[in-house]
C-alpha positions in Angstrom: 4.0 9.3 7.3 6.3 6.9 9.2 5.4 8.7 12.4 1.8 7.6 12.2 2.6 3.9 11.7 3.2 2.6 15.3 0.6 0.1 16.3 -0.6 -0.5 12.7 -0.1 -3.3 10.2 2.7 -1.2 8.6 4.7 -1.4 11.8 3.9 -5.2 12.1 5.2 -5.9 8.6 8.1 -3.4 8.8 6.8 -1.2 6.0 8.6 2.2 5.8 7.9 5.2 3.6 11.1 6.1 1.7 10.3 8.6 -1.0 7.5 10.8 -2.4 7.1 12.8 -5.6 4.3 15.0 -7.1 2.3 12.0 -8.2 4.1 9.0 -6.7 5.1 7.4 -3.4 7.5 4.6 -2.5 7.8 2.4 0.6 9.9 -0.6 1.5 9.6 -3.9 3.4 12.5 -6.2 4.3 11.3 -9.8 3.9 11.8 -11.7 7.2 10.9 -15.2 8.4 7.5 -13.8 9.5 6.6 -12.8 5.9 7.1 -16.3 4.5 4.8 -19.2 3.6 5.7 -22.6 5.0 7.6 -23.4 1.8 10.0 -20.5 2.4 8.7 -18.1 -0.2 7.2 -14.6 0.4 3.5 -14.9 1.2 1.3 -13.2 -1.4 -0.7 -11.5 1.4 2.3 -9.7 2.7 3.1 -8.5 -0.9 -0.5 -7.3 -1.2 -0.3 -5.4 2.1 2.8 -3.6 0.8 1.2 -2.9 -2.5 -2.0 -1.6 -1.0 -0.1 0.5 1.5 1.7 2.3 -1.3 -1.4 2.7 -3.5 -3.6 3.9 -0.7 -1.0 6.2 0.8 -0.5 7.9 -2.5 -4.0 9.3 -2.3 -3.0 11.3 0.7 -0.9 13.5 -1.5 -4.1 14.9 -3.0 -6.4 15.4 0.0 -6.8 17.1 3.4 -6.4 14.3 5.9 -8.2 16.4 8.6 -11.4 16.4 6.4 -11.1 13.4 4.2 -10.3 9.7 4.4 -9.0 7.2 1.9 -10.5 3.7 1.6 -9.3 1.1 -0.8 -12.2 -0.4 -2.7 -10.4 -2.6 -5.2 -6.9 -4.1 -5.1 -5.5 -6.6 -7.6 -2.1 -7.9 -8.4 -0.1 -10.4 -10.3 2.8 -12.0 -8.5 5.6 -12.5 -11.1 8.7 -13.6 -9.1 8.9 -15.2 -5.7 10.3 -13.1 -2.9 12.6 -14.7 -0.4 13.9 -13.9 3.1 16.4 -11.1 3.0 14.9 -9.3 0.0 14.4 -5.6 0.4 11.2 -4.9 -1.5 10.3 -1.4 -2.8 6.7 -0.7 -3.8 6.3 2.4 -6.0 2.8 3.7 -6.6 2.1 6.1 -9.5 -1.1 8.0 -10.0 -3.0 6.9 -13.1 -6.3 8.8 -12.3 -6.8 11.4 -9.6 -10.5 12.3 -9.4 -12.4 14.1 -6.7 -13.9 10.9 -5.3 -11.9 8.1 -6.9 -8.3 7.5 -7.6 -6.4 4.7 -9.5 -2.8 3.8 -8.7 -0.4 1.5 -10.5 2.0 -0.2 -8.2 5.2 -2.1 -8.9 7.0 -4.1 -6.3 10.7 -4.8 -7.0 13.4 -6.5 -5.1 16.8 -4.8 -4.5 18.2 -6.5 -7.6 15.6 -4.9 -9.8 13.6 -8.1 -10.2 9.8 -7.4 -10.6 8.1 -9.3 -7.8 4.5 -8.0 -8.3 2.5 -5.5 -10.3 -0.9 -4.3 -9.4 -3.5 -1.6 -9.1 -5.3 0.0 -6.2 -8.6 1.9 -6.6 -9.4 4.3 -3.7 -12.5 6.2 -2.8 -12.1 9.6 -1.1 -14.8 10.3 1.5 -15.5 13.1 3.9 -14.1 11.9 7.3 -17.5 12.4 8.9 -19.3 10.2 6.4 -16.7 7.4 6.7 -16.9 7.6 10.5 -20.7 7.5 10.5 -20.7 4.7 7.9 -18.5 2.6 10.2 -20.8 2.9 13.3 -23.4 0.3 14.1 -26.9 1.4 13.3 -30.0 0.4 15.3 
């Protein structure tokens, strides 16, 4: 999966896939100056991007990416501990519900010291690739 990230937000934020299991996936992001708010703490939006990347990517374990596409339709999280520059964050997404058209993923984001930084959920819809592509085109 890392091979398809060049030119995407995952590359911009430095998100890397690190492990995968039967119903879970993990990715990391090293917190740099560019991930921080002006006060020096990790920006919640960067955390959300990591969390959604893990949760959305997990859905690819259960579909044919040549025929289907994953779209996140609901993402929510609670930020529990401030991240700081130098932290290596790991987002681990675990499948809660894997349906034919919807999936729910629970995601924990932890720092290298085990500190829970954020916990959230990602709900995905699975669509035929052709329907998603047609739905994204402008109509007259």
